C-alpha positions in Angstrom: 23.2 -58.1 14.6 26.9 -57.7 13.7 29.0 -55.7 16.2 32.5 -54.6 15.1 35.0 -53.0 17.4 34.8 -49.6 15.8 36.8 -46.5 16.8 37.1 -44.3 19.9 37.0 -41.2 17.8 35.0 -39.3 17.0 32.7 -39.4 19.9 28.9 -39.7 19.3 27.3 -41.5 16.4 29.0 -41.3 13.0 27.3 -42.6 9.9 29.7 -43.4 7.0 27.3 -44.6 4.3 27.3 -48.3 5.3 26.9 -48.3 9.1 27.4 -46.2 12.2 30.2 -45.9 14.7 29.2 -45.2 18.3 31.6 -43.9 21.0 30.9 -42.5 24.5 33.2 -41.4 27.3 32.6 -42.6 30.9 35.0 -43.2 33.8 32.1 -43.9 36.2 30.4 -46.8 34.5 31.9 -50.3 34.5 29.5 -51.6 31.7 27.9 -49.6 28.9 24.9 -50.6 26.8 24.0 -49.0 23.5 20.2 -49.3 23.1 18.7 -49.1 19.6 15.1 -48.0 19.9 12.3 -49.2 17.7 9.0 -47.6 16.9 7.0 -50.4 18.6 8.6 -49.4 21.9 11.1 -52.2 22.1 14.9 -51.8 22.2 17.9 -53.8 21.2 20.8 -53.6 23.6 24.4 -53.9 22.4 27.2 -53.9 25.0 30.1 -51.6 24.2 33.0 -53.9 25.1 35.8 -52.0 23.5 37.4 -49.3 25.6 40.2 -46.8 24.9 41.0 -44.1 27.4 37.6 -44.5 29.0 35.8 -44.2 25.6 33.5 -47.2 24.9 32.9 -47.8 21.3 31.5 -50.2 18.6 30.6 -50.1 14.9 27.3 -51.4 13.8 27.0 -52.2 10.0 23.6 -51.4 8.6 22.5 -48.9 11.2 21.2 -46.0 9.1 20.3 -42.3 9.6 17.0 -41.9 11.5 17.9 -44.7 14.0 17.0 -43.6 17.6 19.3 -44.7 20.3 20.5 -44.1 23.9 22.9 -45.4 26.5 22.4 -47.3 29.8 25.2 -47.0 32.3 25.9 -49.9 34.7 27.9 -48.6 37.6 27.8 -47.2 41.2 25.0 -45.1 42.4 26.5 -43.2 45.3 25.5 -39.5 45.3 27.7 -38.9 48.4 30.7 -39.7 46.2 29.3 -37.9 43.2 28.4 -41.1 41.4 24.9 -41.4 39.8 25.0 -44.3 37.4 21.6 -46.0 37.0 21.0 -48.5 34.2 17.2 -47.9 34.5 17.7 -44.5 32.9 18.0 -44.2 29.2 20.6 -41.5 28.6 21.1 -39.1 25.7 24.4 -39.2 23.9 26.3 -36.0 24.9 27.4 -35.8 21.2 24.0 -36.5 19.6 23.6 -34.6 16.4 19.9 -34.8 16.6 17.4 -35.5 19.4 13.9 -36.9 19.0 10.8 -36.4 21.2 10.4 -34.5 24.5 10.6 -35.4 28.1 7.3 -36.6 29.6 7.8 -35.5 33.2 7.3 -38.0 35.9 9.2 -39.9 38.6 10.6 -42.2 35.9 13.2 -39.6 34.6 14.6 -39.0 38.1 17.4 -41.0 39.8 15.6 -40.9 43.2 12.0 -41.3 44.5 10.1 -38.1 45.1 9.1 -39.2 48.5 12.5 -40.5 49.4 15.4 -38.5 47.8 18.0 -40.8 49.3 16.6 -43.9 47.7 17.6 -45.0 44.2 14.8 -45.0 41.6 14.9 -48.0 39.3 11.8 -47.1 37.2 12.6 -47.3 33.4 12.9 -43.8 31.9 12.9 -45.0 28.2 9.2 -44.4 27.5 9.4 -40.9 29.1 12.6 -39.3 27.8 14.1 -38.0 24.6 16.3 -40.1 22.4 19.4 -39.5 20.3 19.2 -39.9 16.5 21.8 -41.0 14.0 22.0 -38.4 11.3 23.0 -38.3 7.7 25.9 -35.8 7.7 25.8 -35.2 3.9 24.3 -31.9 2.6 24.6 -30.0 -0.6 26.0 -26.6 0.5 26.4 -25.6 -3.1 28.7 -22.5 -3.3 27.9 -21.4 0.3 30.5 -19.1 1.7 30.6 -17.4 5.1 29.9 -13.6 4.6 32.8 -12.8 7.0 31.5 -9.3 7.6 34.0 -7.2 9.4 32.9 -6.0 12.8 32.9 -2.3 11.7 30.3 -3.2 9.1 28.3 -5.4 11.4 24.7 -4.7 12.6 23.4 -7.5 14.8 19.8 -8.4 15.1 19.0 -10.6 18.1 16.0 -12.8 17.5 14.1 -15.9 18.6 13.3 -18.5 15.9 9.7 -18.8 16.9 9.1 -15.3 18.3 10.4 -13.7 15.1 8.3 -15.8 12.6 5.2 -17.0 14.4 2.8 -14.3 13.2 4.2 -13.1 10.0 1.3 -12.9 7.6 3.5 -13.7 4.6 4.5 -17.1 5.9 2.6 -20.4 5.4 1.2 -21.5 8.7 3.2 -24.8 8.6 6.5 -22.9 8.5 5.8 -20.4 11.2 8.1 -20.7 14.2 10.6 -22.9 12.4 14.1 -22.8 10.9 12.4 -22.9 7.5 10.7 -19.6 8.3 14.1 -18.0 8.7 14.9 -18.9 5.2 11.6 -17.5 3.8 12.0 -14.5 1.5 9.6 -12.4 3.6 11.9 -12.7 6.7 15.1 -12.2 4.7 13.7 -9.2 2.9 12.9 -7.5 6.2 16.4 -8.1 7.6 18.1 -6.9 4.4 15.9 -3.8 4.1 16.6 -3.0 7.8 20.4 -3.2 7.1 21.0 -6.2 9.3 24.3 -8.1 8.6 24.1 -10.7 11.4 21.2 -12.7 12.8 22.0 -13.7 16.4 19.6 -16.5 17.3 18.6 -17.2 20.8 19.4 -20.8 21.9 18.8 -23.4 19.2 20.8 -26.2 20.9 18.4 -28.9 22.0 16.8 -27.7 25.2 14.3 -29.0 27.7 11.1 -27.6 29.0 11.5 -27.5 32.8 9.3 -29.8 34.9 8.1 -26.9 37.0 7.1 -24.8 34.0 5.2 -27.6 32.3 3.3 -28.3 35.5 2.3 -24.5 35.5 1.2 -24.7 31.9 4.2 -22.7 30.7 7.3 -23.5 28.6 11.0 -22.6 28.6 10.5 -20.3 25.7 14.0 -18.7 25.7 15.7 -22.0 25.6 18.6 -21.4 28.1 18.3 -25.0 29.3 20.5 -27.0 27.0 20.7 -30.8 26.9 22.2 -31.3 23.5 25.2 -29.2 22.4 25.4 -30.6 18.9 21.7 -31.0 18.1 19.4 -28.3 16.7 16.3 -27.9 18.8 13.7 -30.3 17.3 10.6 -28.2 18.1 11.8 -25.6 15.6 11.7 -28.1 12.7 8.8 -28.2 10.3 9.9 -31.5 8.6 10.4 -33.9 11.5 12.8 -34.7 14.3 14.6 -37.8 13.0 17.4 -35.8 11.6 15.3 -33.5 9.4 16.0 -30.7 11.9 19.6 -30.7 10.9 18.9 -30.4 7.2 16.3 -27.6 7.8 18.8 -25.7 9.9 21.5 -26.0 7.3 19.0 -24.8 4.6 18.2 -21.7 6.7 21.9 -20.9 7.1 22.5 -21.3 3.4 19.6 -19.0 2.5 20.7 -16.3 5.0 24.3 -16.5 3.7 23.0 -16.0 0.1 21.5 -12.7 1.4 24.8 -11.7 3.0 23.6 -12.3 6.5 25.7 -14.0 9.1 24.3 -16.5 11.6 25.5 -16.2 15.2 24.3 -18.6 17.9 23.5 -17.8 21.5 25.1 -20.8 23.2 24.8 -22.0 26.8 27.9 -24.0 27.7 27.8 -23.0 31.4 25.2 -25.5 32.6 22.8 -28.1 31.4 19.1 -28.9 31.9 19.8 -31.6 34.5 19.6 -29.1 37.4 20.9 -29.8 40.9 20.8 -32.9 43.0 17.0 -32.9 42.8 17.1 -32.6 39.0 16.4 -35.3 36.4 18.9 -37.8 35.0 18.8 -37.3 31.3 22.4 -37.5 30.1 25.6 -36.2 31.7 24.5 -36.9 35.2 24.1 -40.6 34.6 27.1 -41.0 32.3 29.8 -39.4 34.5 28.5 -36.9 36.9 31.8 -36.0 38.6 33.6 -35.5 35.2 31.0 -33.1 33.8 29.8 -31.1 36.7 31.4 -28.8 39.3 30.5 -30.4 42.7 30.8 -28.9 46.1 33.0 -30.2 49.0 30.1 -32.6 49.6 29.9 -34.3 46.2 26.2 -34.9 46.6 25.6 -31.3 45.7 26.4 -29.0 42.8 28.2 -25.7 42.7 25.9 -23.2 40.9 27.2 -19.9 39.5 24.5 -19.8 36.8 21.3 -19.7 38.9 20.1 -22.9 37.2 21.2 -25.6 39.6 24.5 -26.7 38.2 27.7 -25.5 36.4 29.9 -27.4 34.0 33.3 -28.3 35.3 35.6 -26.1 33.3 38.8 -27.7 34.4 37.7 -31.1 33.2 39.5 -32.0 29.9 36.3 -33.9 28.9 34.1 -30.8 29.3 36.6 -28.7 27.5 36.7 -31.2 24.7 32.9 -31.4 24.5 32.7 -27.6 24.2 35.4 -27.2 21.6 34.1 -30.2 19.6 30.7 -28.6 19.7 31.9 -25.2 18.6 33.9 -26.6 15.7 31.0 -28.8 14.6 28.7 -25.8 14.4 31.3 -23.9 12.3 32.5 -26.6 10.0 29.3 -28.7 9.6 26.5 -26.2 10.2 28.4 -23.2 8.7 27.5 -20.7 11.5 29.5 -17.5 11.7 30.0 -16.9 15.4 28.7 -17.4 19.0 27.4 -15.4 21.8 28.3 -17.1 25.1 25.6 -17.0 27.8 26.9 -16.2 31.3 30.5 -16.4 29.9 32.1 -15.6 33.2 31.2 -19.1 34.3 33.4 -20.4 31.4 36.3 -18.6 33.0 35.8 -20.3 36.4 38.6 -22.9 36.2 38.6 -23.2 39.9 36.3 -20.7 41.8 37.3 -17.2 40.9 36.9 -15.8 37.3 40.2 -16.4 35.6 40.6 -14.7 32.2 43.6 -17.0 31.5 41.6 -20.2 32.1 42.0 -23.3 29.9 38.9 -22.5 27.9 40.2 -19.2 26.6 43.6 -20.8 25.9 41.9 -23.5 23.8 39.8 -20.9 21.9 42.8 -18.7 21.2 44.8 -21.4 19.6 42.0 -23.2 17.8 42.3 -22.7 14.0 38.6 -22.9 13.4 36.9 -21.3 16.5 39.3 -18.4 16.8 38.4 -17.2 13.3 34.6 -16.6 13.9 32.8 -13.9 15.9 33.1 -14.6 19.7 30.8 -12.5 21.9 30.7 -12.8 25.7 27.9 -12.1 28.0 30.5 -11.0 30.5 28.8 -11.9 33.8 27.3 -14.7 35.8 25.6 -14.8 39.2 28.6 -16.0 41.1 31.0 -14.0 43.3 33.0 -11.6 41.2 30.9 -12.5 38.2 30.5 -9.0 36.6 33.5 -8.9 34.2 32.6 -6.3 31.6 35.8 -5.2 29.9 37.9 -8.1 31.3 37.7 -10.7 28.5 40.8 -11.6 26.4 41.6 -9.6 23.3 40.1 -12.1 20.8 36.6 -11.5 22.3 33.9 -8.9 22.0 31.4 -8.3 24.8 27.9 -7.3 25.4 28.5 -3.9 27.0 26.1 -3.7 29.9 27.7 -0.4 31.0 26.7 1.1 27.6 23.1 -0.1 28.1 22.9 1.4 31.6 24.5 4.7 30.7 22.4 5.4 27.7 19.2 4.4 29.5 20.1 6.8 32.3 20.8 9.6 29.9 17.5 9.6 28.2 15.4 9.0 31.4 17.1 12.0 33.0 19.0 10.2 35.7 22.0 12.2 37.0 25.2 10.7 35.6 28.6 12.0 34.8 28.9 13.3 31.2 32.3 11.7 31.0 30.9 8.3 31.3 28.3 8.9 28.5 31.1 10.3 26.3 33.1 7.1 26.9 30.2 4.9 26.0 29.4 7.0 22.9 33.0 6.7 21.6 33.5 2.9 22.1 34.3 2.6 25.9 38.1 3.1 25.7 38.1 2.8 29.5 37.0 -0.8 29.2 38.8 -2.0 26.1 41.9 0.1 25.2 44.3 -1.1 27.9 44.4 -4.7 26.6 44.8 -3.8 22.9 41.2 -4.1 22.0 39.4 -1.5 19.9 36.0 0.2 19.9 34.6 -2.9 18.0 35.0 -5.0 21.2 31.9 -3.2 22.5 28.6 -4.8 21.5 26.3 -1.9 22.1 22.7 -2.5 23.0 19.9 -0.7 24.8 17.5 -3.7 24.9 17.9 -7.5 24.5 15.7 -10.5 25.1 16.4 -10.2 28.8 14.5 -7.2 30.2 12.1 -4.7 28.8 11.5 -4.3 25.1 12.2 -0.8 23.8 8.5 0.1 23.9 8.2 -1.1 27.5 11.4 0.7 28.5 9.6 3.9 27.7 6.2 2.7 28.8 6.7 1.2 32.3 8.4 2.2 35.5 8.0 -1.2 37.0 8.0 -4.8 35.8 4.7 -6.6 35.4 5.6 -10.3 35.4 2.5 -11.7 37.0 1.9 -14.0 34.1 5.1 -15.9 35.0 3.4 -17.4 38.1 6.0 -16.1 40.6 3.9 -13.3 42.0 6.1 -10.7 40.2 9.2 -11.7 42.2 11.2 -12.8 39.2 13.0 -10.5 36.8 15.2 -7.4 37.4 13.6 -4.7 39.6 16.0 -1.9 38.6 15.4 -1.4 34.9 16.5 2.2 34.4 13.1 2.7 32.6 10.7 5.6 32.6 7.1 5.5 31.5 7.0 9.1 30.3 4.1 10.0 32.6 1.7 7.0 32.5 2.2 3.3 33.4 1.4 1.1 30.5 -1.4 1.7 28.0 -2.7 5.3 27.6 -4.6 7.5 25.2 -2.7 10.7 26.2 -1.2 12.1 23.0 1.5 13.9 24.9 2.7 10.8 26.6 2.5 8.8 23.4 4.4 11.4 21.5 7.2 11.5 24.1 7.4 7.7 24.1 7.8 7.6 20.3 10.5 10.3 20.6 12.3 8.4 23.2 12.4 5.3 21.1 13.8 7.3 18.3 16.4 8.7 20.7 17.5 5.3 21.7 17.8 4.0 18.2 19.6 7.1 17.0 22.1 7.0 19.9 22.8 3.3 19.3 23.6 3.9 15.6 25.7 7.0 16.2 27.9 5.2 18.8 31.3 3.7 18.1 31.2 -0.1 18.5 28.9 -2.8 17.1 25.2 -2.1 17.4 22.7 -4.8 18.4 18.9 -4.5 17.9 16.5 -6.7 19.7 13.9 -8.2 17.3 10.7 -6.4 17.1 11.9 -3.1 18.6 11.7 -1.6 15.2 7.9 -2.2 15.5 7.7 -1.1 19.1 7.0 -4.6 20.2 5.4 -4.8 23.7 5.5 -7.6 26.3 3.0 -5.7 28.5 5.7 -4.8 31.0 7.0 -8.3 31.4 10.8 -8.0 31.7 11.5 -11.7 32.1 9.3 -13.4 29.5 11.5 -16.6 29.5 8.4 -18.8 30.0 5.9 -16.9 27.7 5.7 -19.0 24.5 2.7 -17.0 23.4 1.5 -13.6 22.1 3.3 -11.9 25.0 6.7 -12.7 23.5 6.0 -13.2 19.8 6.5 -10.3 17.4 3.2 -9.1 16.1 4.0 -8.2 12.5 2.2 -5.3 10.8 -0.8 -6.7 8.9 -1.0 -9.7 11.2 -4.5 -10.5 12.5 -3.1 -12.7 15.3 -0.5 -12.5 17.9 -1.9 -9.5 19.9 -1.2 -9.8 23.6 -4.4 -11.2 25.1 -4.5 -8.8 28.0 -3.0 -5.7 26.4 -4.1 -2.1 26.9 -6.8 -0.7 24.6 -5.5 0.3 21.2 -8.0 3.1 21.0 -6.6 6.5 20.2 -3.7 7.4 18.0 -1.5 10.4 18.7 -0.3 12.9 16.2 3.0 11.1 16.4 1.5 8.0 14.7 1.6 5.8 17.8 -1.3 3.8 19.0 -2.3 3.7 22.7 -0.6 0.3 23.0 2.5 1.8 21.7 2.7 0.4 18.2 3.5 2.9 15.4 0.5 3.0 13.2 2.0 4.8 10.2 5.2 2.8 9.8 7.3 5.8 10.9 9.5 3.9 13.5 10.6 1.1 11.1 11.5 3.7 8.5 13.4 5.7 11.0 15.3 2.7 12.2 16.2 1.8 8.6 17.4 5.3 8.0 19.6 5.3 11.0 21.1 1.9 10.2 21.9 3.1 6.7 23.3 6.4 7.8 25.7 4.4 9.9 26.6 2.0 7.1 27.2 4.9 4.7 29.5 6.9 6.9 32.7 5.3 8.3 33.0 8.1 10.9 30.3 6.3 12.9 32.1 3.0 12.8 35.7 3.7 13.4 38.1 0.8 13.9 40.4 2.8 16.2 39.7 5.0 19.2 39.6 8.7 18.8 42.8 10.6 19.6 41.3 13.8 20.7 43.7 15.8 18.6 44.4 16.5 14.9 45.5 13.4 13.0 48.9 13.5 11.2 48.7 13.1 7.5 45.1 14.2 7.1 45.9 17.9 6.3 43.2 18.9 8.8 44.0 21.2 11.7 40.8 20.2 13.6 40.8 17.4 16.1 39.2 14.1 15.1 36.6 14.7 17.9 35.6 17.7 19.9 33.1 18.3 22.7 31.0 21.4 23.1 28.5 22.9 25.6 25.1 23.9 24.2 26.5 27.4 23.9 29.0 26.2 21.3 32.1 26.5 23.5 34.5 23.7 23.9 34.1 21.7 27.1 36.5 22.4 29.9 37.4 20.1 32.7 35.0 22.1 34.9 32.2 21.4 32.4 33.0 17.7 32.5 33.0 17.6 36.3 30.0 19.8 37.0 27.6 19.6 34.1 24.7 17.1 34.3 24.6 14.5 31.6 21.7 16.0 29.8 23.0 18.4 27.0 26.1 18.1 24.8 27.3 18.7 21.3 29.8 16.3 19.7 31.9 17.0 16.6 33.0 14.0 14.5 35.7 15.0 12.0 35.3 12.9 8.8 38.6 14.3 7.5 40.5 12.9 10.5 39.9 9.2 10.4 43.3 7.6 11.3 42.8 4.1 10.2 43.4 3.2 6.5 41.1 1.4 4.1 41.5 -2.2 3.2 44.1 -1.4 0.5 45.9 1.2 2.6 44.0 4.1 1.2 43.1 7.1 3.2 39.5 7.1 4.4 37.6 10.5 4.3 34.0 11.1 5.2 31.6 13.9 5.9 31.7 15.6 9.3 28.9 15.6 11.8 27.6 17.4 14.8 25.6 15.4 17.3 23.4 17.5 19.6 21.9 15.8 22.6 19.2 17.4 24.7 18.1 14.9 27.3 16.8 17.6 29.6 13.1 18.0 30.5 12.8 21.3 28.6 13.7 22.8 25.3 17.3 24.1 24.9 19.0 26.4 22.4 22.1 25.0 20.9 24.7 27.1 19.1 26.5 25.7 16.1 30.3 25.9 16.8 31.9 28.6 14.7 35.2 27.1 13.9 34.2 23.6 12.8 32.4 24.2 9.5 30.5 27.0 7.8 27.5 25.2 6.4 25.5 22.3 7.8 22.3 20.4 7.1 20.0 18.7 9.6 19.9 15.0 8.7 18.3 13.6 11.9 15.8 15.2 14.2 14.2 12.8 16.6 11.6 15.5 17.6 9.9 14.8 14.2 7.9 11.6 13.7 9.8 10.9 10.5 13.1 11.8 11.9 13.8 14.0 8.9 14.2 11.9 5.7 17.5 12.4 3.9 17.9 15.6 1.9 14.9 17.5 3.4 16.4 18.9 6.6 17.0 22.6 7.0 20.4 24.2 6.4 22.2 26.0 9.2 25.4 28.0 9.4 28.2 28.4 11.9 27.0 30.5 14.9 23.3 29.8 14.2 21.1 28.8 17.1 18.9 25.7 16.9 16.2 25.0 19.5 16.0 21.3 20.4 12.7 20.3 22.1 13.0 18.4 25.4 14.5 14.9 25.1 15.5 15.1 21.5 18.6 14.5 19.4 19.6 16.4 16.2 22.4 15.5 13.8 24.0 18.0 11.4 26.0 16.9 8.4 28.8 18.8 6.6 30.1 17.4 3.3 33.7 16.4 3.1 
């Protein structure tokens, strides 16, 4: 075999049409072997003799796409000094663009012996581990263009590749659970009809099923266990795992873009699948442990602010380069439109404390590629001082956990200050205004993959995670949920009717709030996980969305579906008449049609100059129709409120500098346990029409609601929301 010197950049395996350049960074190893793997189980080893700035490299003519490979690192194995080189372990390329196979768990993939953790393990891991794959980088993107949807037009739909598509009756079986399924017209039609503009995919970077879970007969379904930051997860590919997963993912992105839907990736750059000092040696740990991981004062052990065993070393230039190279690759080569960063507070831990000015944010801010896409932080981790909602730099948006908590508390009847709900409804200026950000910095959500589904939020007081095999100890115990009078499945029509109303309340509140709304997949169908609020390991009917018309995918141990309430909701909580999906669509499109619900600037709380309207851009009223006083804000329970949104007082201009004018709206919230009379304010419009009424199963289709006049009284049933509209 010919071996040419090659180049130190780019890192990874780069095919140029005639051969492949290989480059890998390591300061720890003194000799590096590139191993080309063959289908008969043999391997050809090539020593990488060339080295530039600790990057070993070589060019191999004739090595083509589909070639599997790995690295063997010859160097010191001294965990007490943070060194874990072991040439018996075949290691994944940190820059691998595709990964083949899966880990076959056994002592072979660990750097030590199970019975003697201090003794080096020289068992060959090659037959038991995953392998890197050379890919063909060429792909016909046609006229693909990023949708570049502005945040104020964005509606995010968080979904799992497999969970979203596994039971859809319109999909061929061989495509279900794959990237190809995302590109199928049946899935795209649902998203476009719903009004979704961005599909936020749970992790699709190559991840590993944990040893512990596999031994329990479970899987790491969520995928927050990354081992390959450049490689699409191979189990989601229907065509194969020798590079086909890359082509299939690109095809899915292209199809979604054609429908005007952006693709946002949930990415996990805070840790890897190699765990702590007792974890496996799969890649980074064996290549250069001390350069990639944050070690404690005793270098044998790992600092863990993620709850997963390790944390990446965010002050290492090699880690920062890896992350930035990965982000740029997914934007430029895979055409994704943004990222949601898991446990993003860990990325800010340059030393120990969370530092909003850490090197990572500096790099993102100045990067001409990454700075131009959507950047969404999960603004917390499990380390000290890790809850950082509102504290990320101006370029970033954030999952607003305070919005989630406040809205949940409102509708379950928990005492909470009205002022906090008002702030969450209007874009959380208390969190984002002081650093120059706007309402669109707030990614509003009521539910997400982590926690109860919307159905379970109104159907369970307590978590029911027994299926996870941890005796119900895992998962959040304080969910701010309320079962509406019965735990889990029930045939009581009053309980079922209240649950359906509460789901409509949550969806309506979400779409009427300033900021960017995010829907968790399947909530529009009242998807249930049977009370499991931590279904990270449930790769089965518990987590999969059961599509209407599907004959499979029903939770195996679900409550009886016998009995349907007058509200059209079955005993297991699934709407039987299609009313909830239609209501969700109506609310999404109401938001999209009216800029007053998706303002780009915070409300002023006064008349806006140049609009020729003497009314304030927003006003707050008691149920009696009188404007709220400070005493009302201080003393009133957060249960009943009327909000006036003035469509004639939108301060921001349109894209060409034109004035934006819209209809005006009154939002009436009754979160109390009994019916309340609301009086229509007398000085903010003479004639109104009811356009949303969550007390009705259909939510009031457009154009059919009753008309009311200033001063009229409207009775809102317990726990319901009504929206009145006044034409501009």
